[in-house]
C-alpha positions in Angstrom: 87.0 53.0 -187.4 90.6 53.8 -188.5 93.7 51.5 -188.5 97.3 52.4 -188.9 100.5 50.4 -189.2 103.3 52.1 -187.3 107.0 51.0 -187.3 108.9 50.7 -184.0 112.1 52.7 -184.7 113.5 53.2 -181.2 116.5 51.1 -180.1 114.8 49.3 -177.2 111.3 48.4 -178.6 108.2 48.8 -176.5 109.4 48.2 -172.9 107.8 49.6 -169.7 108.3 53.3 -170.3 107.0 53.4 -173.9 104.1 51.1 -172.9 103.2 53.7 -170.3 103.4 56.5 -172.8 101.1 54.5 -175.2 98.6 53.9 -172.4 98.8 57.6 -171.4 97.4 58.5 -174.8 94.9 55.6 -175.2 93.6 55.8 -171.7 92.4 59.4 -172.2 90.7 58.5 -175.5 86.9 58.1 -175.8 87.5 55.7 -178.6 88.1 51.9 -178.2 91.8 51.3 -179.1 93.4 48.0 -179.9 97.0 47.1 -180.6 98.0 44.2 -182.8 101.4 42.7 -183.0 102.7 39.3 -184.1 99.2 37.8 -184.4 98.0 39.0 -181.0 95.4 41.8 -180.6 95.0 43.5 -177.2 93.2 46.5 -175.6 95.7 49.3 -175.9 94.4 51.0 -172.7 96.0 48.2 -170.6 99.7 48.6 -169.7 99.9 44.9 -168.9 98.5 43.9 -172.3 100.8 46.3 -174.1 103.9 45.1 -172.2 102.9 41.4 -172.7 103.3 41.8 -176.4 107.1 42.3 -176.0 107.3 44.4 -179.1 110.9 44.4 -180.5 112.8 47.2 -182.3 112.2 47.1 -186.1 108.7 45.6 -185.7 105.5 47.0 -187.1 102.4 47.3 -185.0 98.8 48.1 -185.9 96.6 50.4 -183.9 92.9 50.4 -184.5 90.7 53.1 -183.0 86.9 53.3 -183.1 85.0 56.2 -181.7 84.6 60.0 -181.8 88.2 60.9 -181.3 89.7 58.0 -183.4 91.7 60.2 -185.8 93.3 62.3 -182.9 94.3 59.2 -181.0 96.0 57.6 -184.0 97.7 60.9 -184.9 99.1 61.1 -181.3 100.3 57.5 -181.4 102.0 58.1 -184.8 103.8 61.1 -183.4 104.9 59.2 -180.3 106.4 56.4 -182.4 107.9 58.9 -184.9 109.6 60.7 -182.0 111.0 57.3 -180.8 109.4 57.8 -177.4 111.8 60.6 -176.8 114.5 58.2 -175.8 117.0 58.0 -178.7 118.2 61.6 -178.6 119.0 63.0 -182.0 119.5 59.7 -183.9 
């Protein structure tokens, strides 16, 4: 099992499009993946669960993955967040 705290650095937080991008990664994973934010922990493979968290810009979230591809999944999520969901341009 691996856990990683990741800051939300894009301007809009995790709205519908970023939530879909998260689920695109986690949904393909063989590992179990959870997302924790503001005291709530949800299955990160469910777009409704991810959107219900209403994650704001500047927040920090924690992903936990458990399974054979846990490291790859966490690395992909880190890259997605680092790239600001490809929505902030060159900021």
